[in-house]
C-alpha positions as a Markdown table, in Angstrom:
| # | Residue | x | y | z |
|---|---|---|---|---|
| 1 | Met | -12.3 | -5.9 | 2.8 |
| 2 | Pro | -8.4 | -4.3 | 2.8 |
| 3 | Tyr | -8.0 | -1.7 | 0.7 |
| 4 | Ile | -4.0 | -0.7 | -0.5 |
| 5 | Asp | -3.7 | 2.9 | -2.8 |
| 6 | Thr | 0.2 | 3.2 | -4.3 |
| 7 | Thr | 0.8 | 6.8 | -5.4 |
| 8 | Thr | 4.5 | 7.6 | -6.4 |
| 9 | Asn | 6.2 | 10.0 | -9.2 |
| 10 | Val | 7.5 | 6.8 | -10.7 |
| 11 | Lys | 7.1 | 4.4 | -13.7 |
| 12 | Ile | 5.3 | 1.6 | -12.3 |
| 13 | Ser | 6.2 | -1.3 | -15.0 |
| 14 | Lys | 2.9 | -4.0 | -15.3 |
| 15 | Ser | 5.9 | -6.5 | -14.3 |
| 16 | Ser | 6.6 | -4.5 | -11.6 |
| 17 | Glu | 2.7 | -3.9 | -10.4 |
| 18 | Glu | 1.9 | -7.3 | -11.5 |
| 19 | Thr | 5.2 | -8.5 | -8.4 |
| 20 | Ile | 3.4 | -5.7 | -6.5 |
| 21 | Lys | -0.2 | -7.5 | -6.8 |
| 22 | Ser | 1.3 | -10.3 | -5.9 |
| 23 | Lys | 3.7 | -9.9 | -2.7 |
| 24 | Phe | 0.7 | -7.0 | -1.4 |
| 25 | Gly | -1.9 | -10.9 | -1.8 |
| 26 | Glu | 0.8 | -12.8 | -0.1 |
| 27 | Gly | 1.3 | -9.7 | 2.5 |
| 28 | Ile | -2.6 | -8.2 | 3.4 |
| 29 | Lys | -1.7 | -11.1 | 5.4 |
| 30 | Ile | 0.4 | -10.1 | 8.1 |
| 31 | Leu | -2.4 | -8.2 | 9.8 |
| 32 | Gly | -5.1 | -11.5 | 9.4 |
| 33 | Lys | -6.6 | -10.5 | 6.5 |
| 34 | Ser | -7.5 | -12.5 | 3.2 |
| 35 | Glu | -6.0 | -11.5 | -0.5 |
| 36 | Ser | -9.7 | -12.7 | -1.5 |
| 37 | Trp | -10.8 | -9.0 | -0.3 |
| 38 | Leu | -8.3 | -7.3 | -1.5 |
| 39 | Met | -8.6 | -3.9 | -3.7 |
| 40 | Leu | -5.6 | -2.8 | -5.2 |
| 41 | Asn | -4.9 | 0.9 | -7.2 |
| 42 | Phe | -1.6 | 2.1 | -8.3 |
| 43 | Thr | -1.6 | 6.0 | -9.5 |
| 44 | Asp | 1.9 | 7.1 | -11.1 |
| 45 | Asn | 4.2 | 9.6 | -12.7 |
| 46 | Gln | 1.9 | 12.0 | -10.0 |
| 47 | Arg | 3.1 | 15.4 | -9.8 |
| 48 | Met | 4.8 | 15.1 | -5.7 |
| 49 | Tyr | 6.9 | 16.5 | -3.1 |
| 50 | Phe | 8.0 | 15.7 | -0.3 |
| 51 | Gln | 10.8 | 17.7 | 2.1 |
| 52 | Ser | 10.1 | 20.6 | -0.9 |
| 53 | Asp | 11.7 | 18.3 | -3.3 |
| 54 | Asn | 10.1 | 16.2 | -6.4 |
| 55 | Ser | 13.3 | 15.8 | -8.6 |
| 56 | Lys | 13.6 | 12.1 | -6.1 |
| 57 | Pro | 11.7 | 9.5 | -6.6 |
| 58 | Met | 8.4 | 8.9 | -3.6 |
| 59 | Ala | 6.0 | 6.7 | -3.1 |
| 60 | Met | 2.4 | 6.9 | -0.6 |
| 61 | Val | 0.8 | 4.2 | 0.6 |
| 62 | Glu | -1.8 | 4.2 | 2.3 |
| 63 | Val | -4.0 | 1.2 | 3.7 |
| 64 | Lys | -7.6 | 0.6 | 4.5 |
| 65 | Leu | -9.0 | -2.1 | 7.1 |
| 66 | Phe | -12.7 | -3.3 | 7.6 |
| 67 | Gly | -11.8 | -3.7 | 11.7 |
| 68 | Lys | -8.6 | -3.7 | 13.2 |
| 69 | Ala | -5.0 | -5.4 | 13.8 |
| 70 | Gln | -2.6 | -5.6 | 16.3 |
| 71 | Ala | 0.5 | -2.1 | 16.3 |
| 72 | Ser | 3.1 | -5.3 | 16.3 |
| 73 | Ala | 1.2 | -6.5 | 12.8 |
| 74 | Tyr | 1.5 | -2.4 | 11.4 |
| 75 | Asp | 5.1 | -2.8 | 12.4 |
| 76 | Arg | 5.7 | -5.4 | 10.2 |
| 77 | Met | 3.3 | -4.4 | 7.2 |
| 78 | Thr | 5.0 | -0.8 | 7.4 |
| 79 | Ser | 8.3 | -2.9 | 6.9 |
| 80 | Phe | 6.6 | -5.1 | 4.5 |
| 81 | Ile | 5.1 | -2.4 | 2.7 |
| 82 | Thr | 8.7 | -0.1 | 2.2 |
| 83 | Asp | 11.2 | -3.3 | 1.5 |
| 84 | Thr | 8.6 | -4.4 | -1.4 |
| 85 | Ile | 8.4 | -0.6 | -2.7 |
| 86 | Ser | 11.7 | -0.1 | -2.3 |
| 87 | Asn | 13.1 | -3.3 | -4.2 |
| 88 | Glu | 10.9 | -3.4 | -7.3 |
| 89 | Leu | 10.1 | 0.3 | -7.6 |
| 90 | Asn | 14.0 | 1.2 | -6.6 |
| 91 | Ile | 12.5 | 4.1 | -4.3 |
| 92 | Pro | 14.1 | 4.5 | -1.3 |
| 93 | Pro | 12.8 | 3.9 | 2.1 |
| 94 | Asn | 13.5 | 6.6 | 3.9 |
| 95 | Arg | 11.3 | 8.2 | 1.0 |
| 96 | Val | 7.7 | 6.4 | 1.6 |
| 97 | Tyr | 5.2 | 6.6 | 3.8 |
| 98 | Val | 2.5 | 4.2 | 4.6 |
| 99 | Lys | -0.7 | 5.3 | 6.9 |
| 100 | Tyr | -2.7 | 2.8 | 8.1 |
| 101 | Glu | -7.3 | 3.5 | 8.0 |
| 102 | Glu | -9.5 | 1.0 | 10.4 |
| 103 | Val | -13.1 | 1.3 | 9.0 |
| 104 | Ser | -15.7 | 1.0 | 11.1 |
| 105 | Tyr | -18.0 | 0.6 | 8.5 |
| 106 | Trp | -17.4 | -0.9 | 4.9 |
| 107 | Gly | -20.2 | -2.1 | 2.1 |
| 108 | Trp | -19.9 | -4.3 | -0.7 |
| 109 | Asn | -22.9 | -5.5 | -2.7 |
| 110 | Gly | -25.6 | -3.2 | -2.2 |
| 111 | Ser | -25.1 | -3.1 | 2.4 |
| 112 | Asn | -22.5 | -3.1 | 5.3 |
| 113 | Phe | -20.6 | -5.4 | 6.9 |
C-alpha cells in the first residue's frame, strides 16, 4: 500500500508523467512493496520556495508505506527517486527533497489492513 506524492514548481508533461509513473512502479520494489498496490499523485506548476528562492526548479516527493522498510532500502530509494526526477524533469538533485512516512494503519475497501 505505498503512496508517492510528487509536487514540483515545473510543468510535468504527459510523457514525463508516464515515464515517472513507470519508473516509480519498478522502484517501489526497493522498499519491498508491489506496483499493484501503488498509488501516485503528481502536482505540478506549484508556487514553491527553497532556500528563499522560487526561481529555480524544485520538487518534494513524499512516500508513504504501510509498515516499514530497512534504512538501506530508504537510502537506495532516495537515490532512485532523485535520479528519476532529475533526469525526467531536469531538476538538480540538490533541489529535490524526499520524505518517508511509515503508517501503522491503512484503510482500503471499507476496512483496515
